[in-house]
C-alpha positions, 0 to 999 in steps of 0.5 A: 500501500502506498503512503499519501503525500497529504497534511494531518491536523488533529485535534483532541476535541471538538472546543480545540478544532471548532475555532480552526475550522471557523478560519480554514477550509480543510479538503476533507474532515475526518469526524469521530461520532463518539467525542468529548463535549460534543458529539461528531453530528452535532459537530457536523451540524454546527459546521455546517452553519459556518460558510467555508464549511458547507462544502467540506467533505466530511467522513464519519468515523464511529465503532458503533453502526447505527441506523440512526446515525448514518441517516443523520449523517448523510442528511448533514452531508457527510459523504462517506461513513467509516466503522472502527478499526478502519485500515490504512488502504481504506482511509487511503482509496477515501482520501483518494476519492474526496481530495485531488493528490498524488500517490508517492 
């Protein structure tokens, strides 16, 4: 499996991520559904109110595969829903699908 030439920025919580995301538009977001302080679906709903985040592709990640979560994520514009544990090839394929990058 070939590596990806991407920059990655991680945050420990939605409270830490929100100020950054209000000012910056990443090419792709991965949001876990279960996070401290605010769940990923609530965060996605909040992000969609930012002018710069209306069309950002979002991948939802979870260890629990609930139909209700999938439905809400889709309604909020998530482009994919991944179940943990994640595999590198799965991540690589989804990133390549939604971001214009070249494999090294």
